[in-house]
C-alpha positions in Angstrom: 13.5 43.8 -50.4 14.6 40.6 -48.7 16.8 42.1 -46.2 14.2 44.1 -44.3 12.8 42.5 -41.2 9.0 42.3 -40.9 7.3 45.0 -38.9 5.7 43.7 -35.6 3.1 46.4 -34.7 1.3 44.2 -32.3 4.4 42.9 -30.5 4.9 45.2 -27.3 8.4 43.7 -27.0 9.4 44.6 -30.5 12.6 46.7 -30.3 13.1 46.2 -26.6 16.4 44.6 -25.6 16.5 41.8 -23.0 19.2 43.9 -21.2 16.8 46.9 -21.0 14.2 44.6 -19.6 16.4 43.1 -16.9 17.8 46.6 -16.0 14.2 48.1 -15.7 13.0 45.3 -13.5 16.1 45.5 -11.4 15.7 49.2 -11.0 11.9 48.7 -10.2 12.1 45.8 -7.8 15.7 45.1 -6.8 17.2 41.6 -6.8 15.4 40.4 -3.7 11.8 41.2 -4.9 12.7 40.1 -8.4 13.8 36.8 -7.0 10.7 36.5 -5.0 8.4 37.3 -8.1 10.4 34.9 -10.4 12.2 32.2 -8.5 15.2 31.6 -10.6 18.7 31.2 -9.4 20.1 34.0 -11.5 18.0 36.4 -9.4 18.4 34.8 -6.0 22.1 33.7 -5.7 24.7 36.3 -6.3 22.7 38.1 -9.0 24.0 40.5 -11.7 22.6 41.8 -15.0 25.5 40.1 -16.8 24.8 36.6 -15.3 21.0 37.1 -15.7 21.4 37.9 -19.3 23.6 34.9 -20.0 21.0 32.5 -18.3 17.9 34.2 -19.8 19.4 34.1 -23.4 19.9 30.3 -23.1 16.7 29.5 -21.2 13.4 30.3 -23.0 11.0 29.4 -20.2 12.8 31.8 -17.8 13.0 34.6 -20.5 9.3 34.2 -21.0 8.6 34.7 -17.3 10.8 37.8 -17.2 9.2 39.3 -20.4 5.7 38.6 -18.9 6.6 40.4 -15.6 7.9 43.3 -17.7 4.7 43.6 -19.6 2.6 43.4 -16.5 4.8 46.1 -14.9 4.8 48.6 -17.7 1.0 48.3 -18.0 0.3 49.5 -14.5 
């Protein structure tokens, strides 16, 4: 069964789309607070979900910061 993807039972982000993470954080904090928590341009200058996703998909360090904030937020 080569076509099956390996299961990731210990990965809390497994199955969670980046779009869902950004939408959740935007709903929870809003763009201003999100920009304060993670100072990246896609959150501080004319933010939108679409532009944020475009940037985060290309920029690993920023995506990691967003994923970390998401994990901290859902654990509260």
